[in-house]
Structure formats: C-alpha cells, structure tokens
C-alpha positions as CSV (number, residue, x, y, z in Angstrom):
1,M,-17.5,15.3,-14.2
2,S,-14.0,15.7,-12.3
3,F,-12.4,15.5,-9.0
4,T,-9.0,16.9,-7.6
5,L,-5.8,15.2,-7.9
6,S,-3.0,16.4,-5.7
7,I,0.5,15.0,-6.2
8,L,2.9,15.8,-3.3
9,T,6.5,15.4,-2.9
10,P,8.9,16.6,-0.2
11,E,9.6,19.6,-2.1
12,G,6.0,20.6,-2.3
13,T,3.1,20.3,-4.5
14,A,4.0,18.8,-7.9
15,Y,0.4,19.0,-9.3
16,E,-3.0,20.1,-8.2
17,E,-5.9,20.3,-10.7
18,A,-9.3,18.8,-11.5
19,V,-9.1,15.8,-13.6
20,T,-11.5,13.2,-15.0
21,S,-9.6,10.0,-14.5
22,V,-6.4,8.6,-13.2
23,M,-4.7,5.2,-13.8
24,A,-2.0,4.5,-11.1
25,P,0.7,1.9,-10.6
26,G,-0.5,0.0,-7.4
27,T,1.5,-2.5,-5.8
28,E,-1.1,-5.1,-6.5
29,G,-1.7,-4.0,-10.1
30,H,-2.8,-0.9,-11.8
31,F,-6.0,0.7,-10.7
32,G,-8.2,3.5,-12.0
33,V,-10.0,6.4,-10.2
34,M,-12.9,8.3,-11.4
35,E,-15.3,10.7,-9.7
36,H,-17.3,9.3,-6.9
37,H,-14.6,6.5,-6.3
38,A,-15.1,4.6,-2.8
39,P,-12.7,5.7,-0.2
40,M,-9.3,3.8,-0.4
41,L,-5.6,3.8,0.7
42,C,-3.3,2.0,-1.6
43,A,0.6,1.6,-1.8
44,L,2.2,2.6,-5.2
45,Q,5.0,1.1,-7.0
46,T,7.4,2.9,-9.1
47,G,5.7,3.4,-12.3
48,I,3.6,5.8,-14.6
49,L,0.6,7.7,-13.3
50,T,-1.6,8.5,-16.2
51,V,-3.9,11.6,-15.8
52,K,-6.8,12.7,-18.0
53,N,-8.7,16.0,-17.8
54,D,-11.0,17.7,-20.2
55,F,-8.1,18.9,-22.4
56,N,-5.4,16.4,-22.5
57,E,-3.6,13.4,-21.1
58,L,-0.4,13.8,-19.1
59,F,2.0,11.3,-17.3
60,F,4.0,11.4,-14.1
61,V,6.8,8.9,-13.5
62,L,6.4,8.1,-9.6
63,S,9.0,6.6,-7.3
64,G,6.3,4.6,-5.6
65,G,4.3,6.2,-2.7
66,I,0.9,6.1,-1.2
67,A,-2.4,7.1,-2.8
68,E,-5.6,8.0,-0.9
69,V,-9.0,8.6,-2.3
70,Q,-11.3,10.5,0.1
71,G,-14.4,12.3,-1.0
72,D,-13.9,14.3,-4.3
73,R,-10.0,14.0,-4.0
74,L,-7.3,11.8,-4.8
75,T,-3.9,12.5,-3.0
76,V,-0.6,10.9,-4.0
77,L,2.4,11.1,-1.7
78,T,5.6,10.3,-3.6
79,E,9.5,11.1,-3.2
80,I,9.7,11.9,-7.0
81,A,7.1,12.9,-9.5
82,I,8.4,13.6,-13.2
83,R,5.8,15.2,-15.4
84,T,5.6,14.8,-19.2
85,L,2.9,15.1,-21.9
86,D,4.5,12.3,-24.1
87,P,3.7,8.6,-23.3
88,S,6.8,7.6,-24.9
89,D,8.8,10.1,-23.1
90,A,7.2,8.8,-19.9
91,E,8.2,5.3,-20.7
92,E,12.0,6.4,-21.4
93,R,12.1,8.5,-18.2
94,L,10.8,5.4,-16.3
95,R,13.6,3.3,-17.8
96,Q,16.1,5.9,-17.0
97,F,14.9,6.2,-13.5
98,E,14.8,2.4,-12.8
99,E,18.5,2.2,-14.0
100,T,19.8,5.0,-11.8
101,C,17.5,4.1,-8.9
102,P,17.2,0.4,-8.8
103,R,14.7,-1.2,-6.4
104,P,16.3,-2.5,-3.3
105,R,16.8,-6.2,-3.2
106,I,15.2,-7.9,-0.2
107,D,16.4,-11.3,1.0
108,F,14.5,-13.4,3.3
C-alpha cells in the first residue's frame, strides 16, 4: 500500500516516488502520513522528513515549508531538501544547517 511523495524546491523536483509512510516536522509537532490520509495543508518547520518505502528508509533535511495531502499524494514545498540514507547523517546535517542558517528572531 503506497502513495506518491513529491518534494519540490525552487530548483525543481528533489524527490518523487511511491512511499508507504512519511513522518514530517510540522510547526505544531511531528505528524505522520500514510495511504488514505485525510486531506490536509500544514506548515513545516526546519527538521527531518523521514520517508519509508518497500525497500528502505531515507531522510530529508528540510528548511521548513508547506505540506499538502490530497488524494493519494503528499506534496512538500520547501526551499532546501538535503537527502541522506543515514539517520545520524541527517541529524548532523540538520545541526550544520541550523548553525549556518539560524532561524529569524521575531520580537513583538
């Protein structure tokens, strides 16, 4: 059982494949998506998107963005998507990304 995951950046399609599940870093907390998920539009924070398919697990470090679930498709729009197969590498790349691109400070 699968659905299509598309990860789109300004440079083009970073990933588009059939997957079995996705765990995403939402701004209100992590959330999971599987086949037949209800339609949804959600803001993403900087973090790691975990993707599972029939063969392996892979990880994308995202710079935030938007996720939309519609029908049998999850579309992620993000500025940056760094792909890796190793969860430790994903954590290290996220740390490096956060050091070089700190989150903007908002004062009220």
